[in-house]
Structures are given as C-alpha cells and as structure tokens.
TIVEXKE-351982 format. One line per 5 residues: number of its first residue (from 1); for each residue z, x, y of N, C-alpha, C, O. Coordinates in steps of 0.1 Angstrom, whole numbers. Each point is the difference from the previous one (the first is absolute). Example, Ala and Ser with C-alpha at 12.3 -4.5 7.8 and 13.67 -1.06 7.14 Angstrom:
1> 78,132,-57,0,-9,12,0,9,12,7,10,0  -14,-14,11,0,9,11,8,-8,11,1,5,11 .
This chain:
1> -17,87,-179,-3,-14,0,-2,-4,15,7,4,9  -17,-13,-7,-3,-4,14,11,-9,5,6,-8,-7  -3,9,20,10,-8,7,-6,-8,10,-7,5,9  9,-18,-10,-6,-10,10,12,-5,8,10,-5,-5  -12,6,18,10,-5,10,-4,-13,5,-11,-2,5 .
6> 20,-8,-6,-3,-14,4,10,-5,10,12,3,-2  -16,-10,12,8,-7,9,-1,-15,-2,-11,-5,-2  23,-2,2,0,-14,-1,2,-6,14,6,6,9  -11,-18,-7,2,-7,13,0,-15,-3,-7,-5,-9  14,-2,17,1,-15,-2,10,-5,9,9,7,5 .
11> -9,-20,-2,10,-7,8,12,-2,-8,1,2,-12  10,-7,20,12,-2,-7,-1,-10,-11,-7,-11,1  12,14,-13,0,-9,-12,-14,-1,-6,-2,-9,-8  -7,17,11,-13,0,-7,1,6,-14,-8,-3,-8  19,11,6,2,4,-14,-3,15,-3,-4,3,-11 .
16> 4,5,22,-3,15,-2,9,6,-10,-5,6,-10  18,-7,12,9,7,-9,0,-6,-14,2,7,-9  -4,-20,8,-1,-6,-13,-13,5,-7,1,2,-12  -12,-1,19,-12,5,-6,2,15,-6,-4,3,-11  11,5,19,2,14,-4,10,0,-12,-3,7,-10 .
21> 13,-15,11,9,-1,-12,-7,-5,-12,3,5,-11  -12,-14,12,-8,-5,-11,-8,11,-6,-1,2,-12  -6,6,20,-8,11,-4,9,10,-8,-4,5,-11  16,-2,16,9,9,-7,4,-6,-13,1,8,-10  2,-21,9,5,-6,-12,-11,-1,-10,3,4,-12 .
26> -14,-8,15,-11,-2,-10,-6,13,-4,-6,1,-11  8,10,18,-5,13,-4,12,8,-7,-2,12,-3  13,-19,1,12,6,-6,5,13,7,3,10,-6  -3,-11,20,4,11,8,14,-1,5,5,9,7  2,-21,-10,13,-1,4,10,6,-10,-2,-2,-12 .
31> 12,9,17,10,6,-9,9,-11,-5,0,-11,5  6,13,-17,9,-10,-6,11,-5,9,2,-12,1  4,21,6,11,-3,9,-5,-9,12,7,-9,4  -19,13,1,-5,-8,11,-4,-14,-5,3,-10,8  -9,9,-19,-3,-13,-6,12,-9,-2,0,-12,3 .
36> 11,18,-8,12,-7,-3,6,-5,13,6,-11,1  -7,20,10,6,-4,13,-8,-12,6,6,-9,6  -19,9,-8,-9,-11,5,4,-13,-8,1,-10,6  1,11,-19,3,-12,-8,14,-5,4,1,-12,2  8,21,1,14,-5,4,0,-6,13,5,-11,2 .
41> -12,17,8,-1,-5,14,-7,-14,0,3,-9,8  -14,8,-16,-8,-12,0,9,-12,-5,-1,-11,5  9,14,-16,9,-10,-5,11,-4,10,3,-12,1  2,22,6,10,-3,11,-6,-9,10,8,-9,6  -21,10,-3,-6,-8,10,-4,-14,-5,-4,-9,8 .
46> 6,7,-21,-3,-13,-6,-15,-2,-4,-4,-11,-2  -4,23,2,-14,-1,-3,-1,-1,-15,7,6,-8  -18,-13,3,-3,-1,-14,-12,10,-3,-6,-1,-10  4,10,20,-11,10,-2,6,13,6,10,0,7  -17,11,-9,4,13,5,-5,2,14,-12,-2,3 .
51> 21,5,6,-4,3,14,-5,14,2,9,9,2  -22,-7,-4,-5,14,0,1,7,14,-2,12,1  4,-20,10,1,6,13,12,10,0,1,9,8  9,-11,-17,12,8,0,-3,14,-4,8,9,1  -20,-7,-7,-4,13,-5,-4,10,12,0,12,-2 .
56> -3,-18,13,-5,8,12,9,-2,12,1,10,8  5,-21,-6,8,-2,13,13,7,-2,9,-6,-6  -8,18,11,12,8,-2,11,-2,10,12,2,-4  -15,-6,16,11,-2,10,8,-13,-3,-6,-10,-4  19,10,7,8,-12,-1,-6,-11,8,0,-11,-5 .
61> -4,14,17,-5,-11,9,-13,-6,-6,-3,-12,1  -5,21,-8,-12,-5,-6,3,-10,-12,-6,-10,-1  16,14,-7,3,-8,-11,6,-14,4,-2,-10,-6  10,11,17,7,-12,4,-10,-10,7,1,-12,-2  -10,18,10,-9,-9,7,-13,-3,-8,-8,-9,4 .
66> 5,17,-14,-12,-2,-8,-12,5,8,-11,-6,-2  12,16,10,-11,5,8,0,15,-1,9,7,-4  -21,-1,7,-1,15,1,1,5,14,-6,-6,9  15,15,-7,3,6,13,-5,14,2,-8,3,9  12,5,-19,-4,14,1,-12,2,-10,-4,-8,-8 .
71> -3,20,9,-10,4,-9,6,6,-12,7,10,0  -10,-17,-12,4,6,-13,-12,6,-7,-10,-6,0  12,18,-6,-10,6,-7,3,-1,-15,11,4,-5  -20,-10,-3,2,-3,-14,-10,9,-8,-12,0,4  17,6,-14,-8,9,-8,-1,-5,-14,10,-4,-6 .
76> -22,3,0,-2,-3,-14,-13,5,-5,-9,3,8  7,-3,-21,-12,6,-6,-5,-9,-11,8,-7,-7  -21,8,5,-6,-6,-12,-7,12,-7,0,11,4  -7,-15,-15,-8,11,-7,-11,6,8,-4,11,-3  -1,-18,13,-11,5,8,3,6,13,-7,9,5 .
81> 18,-14,2,3,4,13,15,0,3,7,-6,-7  -3,14,17,13,-2,6,-1,-7,13,-10,2,7  20,-9,-3,-1,-8,12,13,2,8,11,1,-5  -14,-1,18,11,0,10,-2,-12,9,-10,-1,7  18,-9,-7,-1,-12,8,9,0,11,13,1,-2 .
86> -18,-3,14,8,-1,12,2,-15,3,-9,-7,5  21,2,-8,3,-15,2,4,-1,14,12,3,4  -21,-8,5,3,0,14,4,-14,5,-5,-10,-6  13,9,16,4,-13,5,-11,-7,8,-9,6,5  10,-20,-6,-11,-8,7,3,-5,13,-8,-5,7 .
91> 21,6,-2,4,-5,13,-7,7,11,-3,12,0  1,-19,11,-6,5,12,8,12,5,-5,10,5  18,-12,-5,9,11,6,1,12,-9,6,10,4  -13,-10,-15,0,12,-9,-14,6,-1,-3,6,-10  -6,-9,20,-13,5,-1,0,15,-1,-9,5,-8 .
96> 18,2,14,0,15,-1,3,4,-14,-6,10,-4  14,-17,-4,2,3,-14,-12,-1,-8,-3,8,-9  -5,-19,12,-12,-2,-7,-10,11,2,-7,5,-9  6,0,22,-10,10,4,4,13,-8,-9,7,-5  22,-3,5,4,12,-7,-2,-1,-15,-4,10,-6 .
101> 6,-22,1,-1,-2,-15,-15,1,-4,-3,5,-11  -6,-10,20,-14,0,-4,-8,12,4,-11,2,-4  17,7,12,-7,11,6,-5,10,-10,-10,7,3  16,-6,-14,-4,10,-10,-6,-7,-13,-3,6,-10  1,-19,11,-5,-8,-12,-15,0,-1,-7,1,10 .
106> 2,-2,-22,-14,0,-3,-5,-14,-3,-11,-3,1  21,-6,-4,-3,-14,-3,11,-9,5,11,5,2  -14,-17,1,10,-10,5,-2,-13,-7,-10,-4,-4  22,-2,2,0,-14,-6,6,-9,11,12,1,4  -20,-10,1,4,-10,9,3,-13,-7,-9,-6,-7 .
111> 21,1,8,4,-12,-7,-2,-12,9,4,0,12  -9,-11,-17,-1,-13,7,6,-11,-9,-3,-1,-11  12,-7,17,6,-11,-7,-11,-11,-1,-5,-5,10  2,1,-22,-10,-10,-3,2,-13,7,-9,-7,4  22,4,-1,3,-13,7,-3,1,15,-4,-10,6 .
116> 6,22,0,-1,1,14,-13,6,5,-5,-3,11  -2,10,-20,-13,6,3,1,12,10,11,6,2  -22,-4,5,0,11,10,8,-4,12,-3,-11,6  13,19,-2,8,-3,11,-1,11,11,-7,10,-3  14,-11,14,-1,10,10,4,14,-5,-7,10,4 .
121> 17,-9,-12,4,12,-5,-11,7,-9,0,12,-1  -8,-20,-6,-11,5,-8,-9,8,9,-5,11,-4  2,-16,16,-8,7,10,6,14,3,-8,10,0  21,-10,2,7,13,4,-1,10,-12,-3,12,2  5,-17,-14,0,9,-12,-14,5,-2,-2,12,-3 .
126> -8,-20,5,-14,5,-2,-4,9,11,-7,10,-3  11,-12,15,-2,8,11,5,14,-2,-7,10,2  19,-9,-7,6,13,-2,-7,8,-12,-2,12,1  -2,-19,-11,-8,6,-11,-13,5,6,-5,10,-5  -1,-18,14,-13,4,6,3,12,9,-8,10,0 .
131> 18,-10,8,4,11,9,2,13,-8,-5,11,5  11,-12,-16,3,12,-8,-11,4,-10,2,9,-8  -13,-16,9,-12,4,-8,3,0,-15,-4,9,-7  11,-19,2,2,-1,-14,-12,-6,-6,-4,-11,3  -2,18,-13,-13,-4,-5,1,-12,-10,-10,-8,-1 .
136> 20,7,-6,1,-10,-11,11,-10,3,12,4,1  -16,-16,2,10,-11,3,-1,-11,-10,-11,-6,-2  22,3,-5,1,-11,-10,7,-11,7,12,1,4  -18,-13,-3,6,-12,5,6,-8,-12,-8,-6,-7  21,7,5,6,-7,-11,5,-14,5,9,-1,7 .
141> -16,-9,-11,4,-14,4,10,-4,-10,-3,-4,-12  16,4,17,11,-1,-9,5,-15,0,-4,-8,7  13,6,-17,7,-13,-2,-11,-11,-4,1,-12,5  -10,16,-12,-11,-9,-5,7,-11,-9,-6,-11,-1  17,14,-5,7,-10,-8,5,-12,8,1,-11,-5 .
146> 1,13,18,5,-10,9,-11,-9,6,3,-10,6  -15,14,-9,-12,-9,4,-8,-4,-12,-12,-3,1  19,4,-12,-6,-5,-13,-12,8,-4,-10,-5,-5  10,18,9,-11,9,-3,-14,-5,4,-10,0,-7  10,-6,19,-12,-7,6,-10,10,4,2,8,9 .
151> -14,-9,-15,-11,9,4,-5,-4,14,-4,9,7  5,-22,-4,-5,-4,14,9,7,10,-5,4,11  18,-4,-13,10,6,9,-3,15,1,0,6,11  -3,1,-22,-3,14,0,-12,3,8,-1,10,8  -10,-18,-10,-12,2,7,1,-2,15,-7,6,8 .
156> 15,-16,-4,3,-3,14,6,12,7,-4,4,11  14,2,-17,7,12,5,-9,11,1,0,8,10  -8,-6,-20,-10,11,-1,-10,-1,12,-3,10,6  -1,-22,-4,-10,-3,11,7,3,14,-7,6,9  19,-10,-8,8,3,13,1,14,2,-1,5,12 .
161> 4,3,-22,2,14,1,-13,7,4,0,10,7  -11,-14,-13,-13,6,3,-3,-2,15,-7,9,6  11,-20,0,-1,-1,15,7,11,7,-4,5,11  16,-2,-16,8,10,6,-7,14,-1,1,8,9  -7,-6,-21,-7,13,-2,-11,3,10,-3,11,3 .
166> -3,-22,3,-10,2,10,5,7,12,-9,4,8  22,-4,-5,5,6,12,3,15,-1,3,6,10  -4,-1,-22,4,14,-2,-11,9,5,-11,-3,1  15,16,2,-9,10,5,-2,11,-10,-7,9,2  13,-10,-14,-1,9,-11,-7,-6,-11,6,-8,-8 .
171> -19,10,6,-8,-7,-10,0,6,-14,-5,-6,-9  12,18,8,0,6,-14,10,-6,-9,1,4,-12  7,-13,17,10,-6,-9,-6,-9,-10,-9,-8,2  14,9,-15,-4,-9,-10,12,-10,-2,11,4,-2  -15,-17,3,10,-10,-1,-1,-7,-14,-11,-5,-3 .
176> 22,3,-4,0,-6,-13,10,-11,0,12,2,4  -15,-14,-9,9,-12,0,4,-2,-14,-8,-1,-10  21,-1,8,6,-3,-14,10,-11,2,9,1,7  -10,-12,-15,10,-11,0,11,4,-10,-2,3,-11  15,-3,16,11,5,-8,12,-10,1,1,-7,10 .
181> 8,8,-19,13,-5,1,10,11,-4,1,3,-12  5,3,22,8,12,-2,12,-5,-9,5,8,-8  1,-19,11,11,-5,-7,-3,-3,-15,8,4,-8  -19,-10,5,-4,-3,-14,-7,11,-7,-1,1,-12  -5,8,20,-7,12,-6,-15,-3,-1,-7,9,-6 .
186> 1,-20,11,-14,-3,-1,-8,10,7,1,2,12  -11,5,-19,-10,9,6,6,12,7,-6,6,8  19,-3,-11,6,12,5,-3,12,-9,-7,9,3  13,-9,-15,-4,9,-10,-8,-7,-11,-9,6,-6  14,-18,2,-7,-7,-10,-9,-12,5,4,-6,10 .
191> -15,4,-16,-9,-10,4,6,-14,-2,7,-3,-10  -9,-6,20,5,-13,0,-9,-11,-7,-12,0,2  18,-8,-11,-7,-11,-6,-1,-11,10,-8,-10,-3  15,10,14,0,-11,9,-11,1,10,-2,-9,8  -5,20,-8,-12,2,10,-12,3,-8,-6,11,2 .
196> 1,-20,-11,-12,3,-7,-12,2,9,-10,5,-4  11,-11,16,-11,1,10,-1,14,6,-10,3,7  20,5,-8,0,14,6,-5,10,-11,6,2,-10  -17,5,13,-6,9,-9,2,14,3,-5,9,-7  13,-6,18,2,14,4,11,7,-8,5,-5,-10 .
201> -1,17,15,11,8,-7,14,-5,4,1,-7,11  8,11,-19,14,-2,5,3,11,10,-8,9,2  19,-11,5,4,10,10,1,14,-6,-6,9,6  13,-7,-17,1,13,-6,-13,5,-4,-3,12,1  -5,-20,-8,-13,5,-4,-8,5,12,-7,10,-2 .
206> 8,-17,13,-8,4,12,5,14,5,-8,9,3  21,-8,-3,6,13,5,-3,11,-9,-3,12,4  3,-14,-17,-3,10,-10,-14,5,1,-3,11,-3  -6,-20,7,-14,3,0,-5,6,13,-12,4,1  21,-2,9,-5,5,13,-3,15,-1,7,8,-7 .
211> -19,-5,13,-4,14,0,7,7,12,-1,-4,11  9,14,-15,9,7,10,-8,7,11,4,0,12  -16,5,-15,-8,6,10,-5,-10,10,-2,2,12  -2,-14,-18,-6,-10,9,11,-6,9,-4,-4,12  16,3,-15,11,-6,8,6,10,9,8,-4,9 .
216> -10,17,-11,6,10,9,-9,4,11,-12,1,-1  18,1,13,-8,5,11,0,15,-1,8,7,6  -18,-2,-13,-1,14,-4,-1,9,12,8,9,2  -18,-11,6,-2,8,12,-4,14,-3,-5,2,-11  7,7,20,-4,14,-2,13,8,-2,10,-4,4 .
221> -12,16,-10,13,7,-4,7,6,12,-6,6,9  19,-8,-8,9,5,10,12,6,-7,6,-6,-9  -3,18,13,11,7,-7,10,5,11,-1,11,4  11,-19,0,11,4,9,9,10,-7,5,-3,-11  -3,14,17,9,10,-6,14,-3,3,5,-2,11 .
226> 3,1,-22,14,-4,1,9,13,-1,11,0,5  -16,10,-12,9,12,-2,-9,12,-3,-10,-1,-7  14,12,13,-7,13,-3,8,8,-10,12,3,3  -18,0,-14,8,7,-11,-3,15,0,-11,4,-1  22,3,3,-1,15,0,12,5,-9,10,3,5 .
231> -13,-1,-18,11,4,-9,6,14,3,12,2,-1  -21,7,4,4,14,3,7,6,-12,9,8,2  -13,-11,-14,6,6,-12,-10,11,-4,-11,1,5  15,7,-15,-9,11,-5,-13,-6,-6,-11,5,2  12,-16,-9,-11,-6,-7,-10,-7,11,-12,-1,-2 .
236> 18,-4,12,-8,-8,10,3,6,14,2,-8,10  -3,21,-9,3,6,13,-9,-4,11,5,-2,12  -18,0,-15,-10,-4,11,-4,-14,-1,-9,-4,7  17,-4,-15,-4,-14,-1,3,-8,13,11,1,5  -21,-9,0,3,-9,11,-8,-13,-3,-12,-1,1 .
241> 20,-9,-4,-6,-13,-4,5,-11,10,10,1,6  -18,-11,-6,3,-12,9,2,-12,-8,-10,-5,-7  22,0,7,3,-12,-8,-2,-13,8,4,0,12  -9,-10,-19,-2,-13,7,-6,-10,-10,0,2,-12  -4,-13,18,-6,-11,-8,-14,-3,5,-2,-1,12 .
246> -7,0,-22,-14,-3,4,-1,-15,3,3,-8,-9  -8,5,20,-3,-14,4,-15,-2,2,-7,9,5  2,-20,-10,-14,-3,1,-7,5,-12,3,-4,-11  -14,12,13,-8,5,-11,6,12,-8,12,2,0  -21,6,-6,3,11,-9,-2,13,7,-10,2,8 .
251> 19,8,-11,-2,14,5,-2,8,-13,6,-2,-10  -15,12,11,-3,9,-11,0,14,4,-2,4,12  4,5,-22,-1,15,2,-15,3,5,-9,-5,-6  8,13,16,-13,3,6,-3,-8,12,-10,4,7  17,-15,-4,-3,-8,11,3,8,13,10,6,1 .
256> -19,-7,9,3,5,13,8,-10,8,-4,-11,2  15,16,3,10,-9,7,2,6,14,-1,12,2  5,-21,7,4,3,13,15,-3,2,5,-11,-4  3,21,9,14,-2,3,1,-6,14,-4,6,10  11,-17,-9,3,-6,13,14,2,4,9,-1,-8 .
261> -6,4,21,-9,-1,12,-7,13,3,-8,0,9  10,11,-16,-7,13,4,-15,0,-2,-7,7,7  2,-16,-16,-14,-2,-3,-6,13,-6,-12,3,2  20,5,-8,-5,12,-8,-4,-5,-14,6,-9,-5  -16,17,0,-6,-4,-13,4,9,-11,3,12,2 .
266> -2,-17,-14,2,8,-12,-5,-8,-12,-5,-11,2  6,16,-14,-4,-7,-12,12,-1,-9,9,9,0  -8,-20,-8,11,-1,-9,-2,9,-12,-10,1,-7  21,8,6,-1,10,-11,6,-5,-13,-6,1,-11  18,-8,12,7,-5,-12,6,-13,3,4,-3,11 .
271> -2,-5,-21,8,-13,1,10,0,-11,-4,1,-12  17,-2,15,11,0,-9,7,-13,-1,1,-7,10  3,3,-22,10,-11,-1,11,7,-9,-1,2,-12  12,1,19,11,8,-6,-6,13,-3,-4,8,8  4,-4,-21,-5,13,-4,-14,0,-7,-4,10,-5 .
276> -2,-22,6,-14,-1,-6,-10,-1,10,1,-6,11  -13,13,-14,-11,0,9,-10,-11,-3,-2,-3,-12  -4,-3,22,-10,-11,-2,-12,3,9,1,7,10  -13,-12,-14,-12,2,8,0,-10,12,-6,4,10  11,-16,-12,0,-10,10,13,-7,1,8,0,-9 .
281> -6,-5,21,12,-8,3,-5,-14,4,-7,-2,10  11,-8,-18,-5,-14,3,9,-7,10,11,5,4  -15,-16,1,7,-8,10,14,-3,-5,3,-4,-11  6,6,21,15,-3,-2,7,10,-9,11,-3,-5  -17,14,2,6,10,-8,8,10,9,-6,5,10 .
286> 18,-1,-14,8,10,7,-3,14,-6,3,2,-12  -8,7,20,-4,13,-5,3,11,10,4,-3,11  -6,15,-16,1,12,9,-14,6,1,-6,3,-11  1,0,23,-13,6,2,1,14,6,8,2,9  -16,7,-15,-1,13,6,-14,2,6,-10,-6,-5 .
291> 9,14,15,-13,2,7,-5,14,-2,8,9,-2  -21,-6,4,-5,13,-2,3,9,12,1,12,-2  1,-18,13,3,8,12,14,-2,5,6,-10,-2  -1,20,9,14,0,5,-1,-6,14,1,6,10  -2,-20,-9,0,-7,12,13,-6,3,8,-2,-9 .
296> -5,-1,22,13,-5,4,1,-15,-3,-7,-8,6  15,4,-16,2,-14,-3,15,-2,-2,7,7,-6  -2,-18,13,14,-3,0,3,-14,-4,-10,-8,-1  22,4,-1,4,-14,-3,-5,-8,12,2,3,11  -8,-15,-14,-5,-9,10,-15,2,2,-6,-8,6 .
301> 1,20,-10,-15,2,1,-7,-8,-11,7,-6,-9  -20,5,10,-8,-8,-10,-12,8,-4,-7,6,8  4,-7,-21,-12,6,-5,-10,-11,-3,3,-10,-6  -15,11,11,-11,-10,-2,-13,7,-3,-1,12,3  -8,-19,-9,-13,6,-3,-8,2,13,1,-7,10 .
306> -8,18,-9,-7,4,12,-10,-10,6,-2,0,12  -4,-8,-21,-10,-9,5,6,-14,2,-8,-10,2  21,9,-1,6,-14,1,13,1,8,11,-2,-5  -12,6,18,12,2,8,5,-13,5,-8,-9,3  21,7,-2,6,-12,7,-1,2,15,-5,10,5 .
311> 9,-21,2,0,1,15,12,8,4,11,-1,-6  -13,10,16,12,8,5,1,-4,15,-9,3,8  21,-9,-5,1,-5,14,15,-1,3,8,-1,-8  -6,0,21,14,-3,6,2,-14,4,10,-3,6  -19,-6,-10,2,-14,3,-8,-9,-11,-9,5,-5 .
316> 14,-17,3,-6,-9,-9,4,-14,3,11,-2,7  -18,-8,-12,4,-14,1,2,-5,-14,-7,3,-9  17,-11,7,4,-5,-13,5,-14,0,5,-5,10  -5,-1,-21,6,-13,-2,15,3,-5,2,7,-10  7,-12,18,14,3,-2,8,-12,-5,-1,-11,7 .
321> 9,12,-17,9,-10,-4,14,5,4,5,10,-5  1,-18,15,13,4,6,11,-5,-9,0,-12,-3  10,20,0,11,-3,-9,14,1,6,10,-2,-8  -9,4,21,13,3,5,4,-11,10,-8,-7,6  22,5,-5,5,-10,9,-3,4,15,-1,-8,9 .
326> 1,21,-7,-2,5,14,-15,0,2,-8,5,-8  3,-10,19,-14,-2,3,-8,13,2,6,10,5  -18,-11,-9,-10,11,4,-6,-4,13,-5,-11,2  5,21,7,-6,-3,13,-9,12,4,2,11,-5  -11,-13,15,-8,11,5,9,11,6,9,-4,8 .
331> -12,16,-11,8,11,5,11,5,-9,5,11,1  -2,-19,-11,10,4,-10,-5,12,-8,-12,1,-3  22,7,-1,-4,12,-8,6,-1,-14,11,-4,-2  -19,8,-8,4,-1,-14,-5,13,-7,-9,6,5  14,-4,-17,-5,11,-8,-10,-7,-10,4,-10,-7 .
336> -16,15,7,-10,-5,-10,1,9,-12,-3,12,1  6,-17,-12,-1,7,-13,-12,-4,-7,-2,-11,-5  -7,21,4,-14,-2,-6,0,10,-12,-3,12,2  5,-17,-14,1,8,-11,13,9,1,11,-6,3  -13,19,-4,12,9,2,1,5,14,9,8,4 .
341> -18,-13,5,-1,4,14,8,-9,9,-1,-12,-1  9,18,10,7,-7,10,-4,4,14,1,12,3  -4,-21,5,-4,3,14,7,-11,9,2,-11,-4  0,15,17,6,-9,10,-12,-8,6,-10,5,3  12,-18,-2,-10,-9,5,5,-9,11,12,-4,-1 .
346> -20,0,10,3,-9,11,-9,-12,-1,-12,1,-2  17,-13,3,-8,-13,0,-8,0,13,6,-1,11  -19,2,-12,-9,0,12,-4,-14,4,1,-3,12  -5,-5,-22,-5,-14,3,3,-9,-11,-1,3,-12  6,-15,15,0,-11,-10,-12,-9,3,0,-8,10 .
351> -10,9,-18,-13,-7,3,2,-15,-2,-4,-8,9  9,4,-20,2,-15,-3,9,-1,-12,0,8,-9  7,-19,9,8,-4,-12,-9,-9,-9,-7,-8,5  9,10,-18,-9,-7,-9,9,-11,-8,11,4,-5  -15,-16,5,7,-11,-7,-5,1,-14,-11,-3,-3 .
356> 20,6,-7,-4,2,-14,-3,-12,-8,-1,0,-12  0,-12,19,-4,-12,-7,-15,-3,4,-4,-12,-2  -3,21,7,-14,-1,4,-2,-10,12,-10,-6,2  21,4,6,-1,-9,11,-5,7,13,-1,-7,11  -1,20,-11,-5,7,11,8,12,5,8,5,-8 .
361> -10,-1,21,8,11,5,6,-3,13,-4,-10,7  13,18,-2,7,-2,13,-2,13,7,7,10,-2  -17,-9,12,-3,12,7,9,2,12,-3,9,8  13,-18,-6,9,2,11,13,6,-4,9,2,8  -7,2,-21,12,5,-5,4,14,6,-9,8,1 .
366> 21,-7,4,5,12,6,10,8,-8,4,11,3  0,-18,-14,9,7,-9,-1,-7,-14,-6,-10,-2  12,17,-8,0,-6,-14,14,-2,-5,9,9,2  -7,-20,-8,13,-3,-6,-1,1,-15,-11,2,-6  22,-3,-1,1,1,-14,-10,-9,-7,-1,-12,3 .
371> -7,17,-13,-10,-7,-8,-13,-2,8,-10,-6,-6  9,10,18,-13,-1,8,-10,10,-6,3,11,-5  -16,-14,6,-11,8,-4,-9,2,12,-4,-11,6  0,23,-2,-8,1,12,-9,13,-1,2,9,-8  -12,-9,17,-9,12,2,7,8,11,2,-4,11 .
376> 1,17,-15,8,9,10,-7,13,0,-4,6,-10  3,0,22,-5,14,1,11,9,3,10,-3,7  -11,15,-13,11,11,2,-6,12,5,-12,4,-3  20,4,11,-3,13,4,10,10,-7,12,-3,1  -17,14,-7,9,9,-7,2,13,7,-9,4,9 .
381> 19,3,-12,3,13,7,-8,11,-7,-1,11,6  -5,-13,-18,-9,10,-6,-9,-8,-9,3,-11,-5  -15,17,1,-10,-7,-8,5,-2,-14,8,8,-5  -12,-19,-1,1,-2,-15,-14,-2,-5,-9,-2,7  8,3,-21,-13,-2,-6,1,-12,-9,7,-1,-9 .
386> -15,-9,13,1,-14,-6,-13,-6,-3,-11,5,5  11,-15,-13,-12,-8,-3,3,-15,4,12,-3,2  -22,-5,-1,2,-14,2,6,-6,-13,-4,4,-11  13,-13,13,7,-5,-12,-10,-7,-10,2,1,-12  -12,-7,17,-10,-7,-9,-7,10,-8,-6,-4,-10 .
391> 6,16,14,-8,11,-8,10,8,-8,-4,5,-11  16,-4,15,10,8,-8,14,-5,3,6,2,10  -1,-10,-20,13,-7,2,11,10,3,9,-3,8  -8,14,-15,11,10,2,-1,7,13,10,1,7  -22,5,-4,-1,8,12,-3,-8,12,-1,5,11 .
396> 0,-19,-13,-2,-8,12,13,-9,3,-1,-9,8  12,13,-14,12,-8,2,12,9,5,-1,12,-2  10,-17,8,12,7,5,12,-9,2,-1,-12,0  12,18,3,12,-8,4,5,5,13,-2,12,4  9,-20,3,6,3,13,15,1,-2,6,-8,-6 .
401> 0,19,12,14,3,-2,6,0,14,-5,7,9  16,-14,-7,8,0,12,6,13,3,6,6,-9  -8,0,21,4,13,3,15,2,1,6,10,-2  1,-22,4,15,1,2,7,-4,-13,9,8,-4  -13,-19,-2,7,-4,-12,-5,6,-13,6,0,-10 .
406> -19,5,11,-7,6,-12,-3,-11,-10,-4,3,-12  4,-15,16,-4,-11,-9,-15,-2,0,-7,3,10  1,-7,-21,-14,-4,-1,-1,-14,7,6,-9,-4  -14,9,14,-1,-13,9,-14,-6,-1,-1,-12,5  -9,18,-11,-13,-6,0,-9,7,-10,3,12,-4 .
411> -13,-19,0,-11,6,-9,-13,-2,7,-2,-11,6  -7,21,-8,-13,-1,7,-11,3,-8,1,7,-10  -13,-13,13,-12,2,-7,-11,3,10,-4,-9,7  -1,21,-8,-9,5,11,-14,-7,-1,-6,-2,-11  1,-2,23,-13,-6,1,-11,10,-3,-12,-4,1 .
C-alpha cells in the first residue's frame, strides 16, 4: 500500500492537533482505550465536546498548555493509502522542529485560523515548505464555524495567501484551499452542509486522490551501499552483494553502473529482496545488488547509472537550518553525515542569514543561533558525491554533527 508522508503547520491554537485527531476519529483509526481516555479527559476539562488534540499532544506540557512542542508522528490507514503525519509545532522558537518534521514529507497541510487570517507565522510556514520543495500544499482554513461559514471570509484569506505565493521561488508547488472546522468535522472526512458554496473535495478525499509519483521528488537513481554481504557458506561461497536502499528512480538488471568514489564501472547482475530475485528495484525499495565484475565497493560508496553522475567535490554551499544552542561560526568544524557517508567539514563562509518570513536577508551575519536559517559554504576533508536538493531531496540533504558532543546540530540542503 502506498504511504503518504504529511507535515502539518500552523500558528498557536490554529487547530493542528485537533484536525489530526478529527481525521483519526472520523476514519475510525483511534483505539478504544485512546477514545475512552479522550472522552474522560474532555469531561474533566468541562467540555461538552471531544478534545481531539489529546490524540496527538503526548507531552505533559503540551496537554497542560494546549500547544504542540515536539514533533509527533501519527500513523493511520484507509482503504486507499497509509499515512504518516508529522504534527509539527508552530512557535518561532521551534522552527528547527518544523524543518525536521517536514524534511521527508511529500505533502503539507498549513492551517489558518479563519478569524485571524494570514499572519506572520503563516509566512514562515509557507517559506519552510517552499525551502523543502514540498510539491503538494493544502491550505486548510480552519474554525469556519466561528465565522459562520462565511464564503466572503474564506475568499479574503485565499486572496491574501495568493499574494504570499508570489514570493516563492519554487513554482512546482500545487496549492489547494479547503474550508474546514476541525472541531465539528466539516470538510475534514465528511462533506459539510454548512458550506454549500464550496464545490471542492474534503481534506481526506484530496489526500486519497494524490498521485504519489506526482508529489514525490523522484530524481535519478542513487544507491548508497550500507552493507557488503559475504556469507562464505558452501551454498554462497562466492556471493558478494551490496545491501542498501534505492533513492530516486529505478535500477534494473543489466544497467551499467558506476561505483563512487572509485568511478569503476560494472553491470547489475542480480537484484535480491531477501531470498527472491527481481528484475528491477523501484524507488525506496531496500534490496541487495550483485555486479558482474569484482570491483571494489565498500560501505559508504554509491552506485549510480553511468550517464547520470552526481557532483563529486570537497566543497559545497547549502541552506542550513541551525538547531543548537551553541552558535555556528566561520572556522567551526563539524561532521557532515550525508547518507551513510561521514566526513569532517569546516565552515568556510556564512554568506547571509535568511529571514523565513520573506522579509529579506542579513548579509552581515557572522554566526548562527538556534532556529536561524542561512546560506553557508563548507570545505570537506575528502570528496562526497551529492546532488542539488531541488533535484534530489535525499542525495541533496545532510545533517551536521558536533564533533565533541556527537549531537545533531543542524540540517542542510545543498544548493
């Protein structure tokens, strides 16, 4: 079954957690004990309705304050698709959480409170979705019940958001507007009788109808080798296979591939999934590949098609989202983890800091603090093989690891 990864975004109290809870409830994805706990907690709070945000806000601080702090991943399925929703926080100080939550998503839901309309945080949320090249963005105009399901209010917010769309640099995004009431359930799973003027799909109908190929950044096939398999048993005495996951396009038996960094060539002899052979390995499939020639391939190497090589270099410039309390400065050294590859890197230049509300850049920045986003150049101690993020999301992204604490301190997207 196809799996669609979705990131949510919205300002405080826009109703992200309630919307997800409503999706789970109306698709009958909540377990009996979870539903009973929501009913009990809602009564304790004196509500005459079910507080669906309790389905996703797992931290005590989240439940007490009624806000989302950490990224929660919610799993549910319908007859057509399986879904993984990253419920990300909307606060400015949790920008890093939103970046990590949205970095692997294929679609995003941006919530807007119908009473407040487009606010500064909306700019930030749309900027991050634009930065991460998310192709499908659903703008859910929530709390329509509090504006008496006004079509005029809906059209005003839609017009304001379209002005924001003119600022983006990624034109492949498809934007869909849906008026909803997460609390009441209008246009979430079931069509609302309160919006006869809205002729579009419900939120779930829209998600169910998405073409997975269209919303995925397919790119070209990249096969980072995670493990070399040498059983050395009587039955497989000469077997030498390379285990990993296919990113981007498809690899097939007979394809001529280049092993990086050695740049030696061979052809794919066999493709295994466990003990079964296949002619092709599709995108995101974990397989073992054997080659016709005995070439040197190790963990951290990459197999690519001969006519589509990535960039091989010891330096690159990237957009970095900084996540650590300790500042990033020119000259600092970090470990760059790019796929299964780890190399030592030095910060060469901070070109400029980017304000994620579309208000401009700061080209005088000499360091980055937590939640800052900037263009940064790095010099590496040995070459890596990479693509631009806009062309290949997996092979164009990396994380930065502090050499002393071993903490993940930043995420980067190669220009």
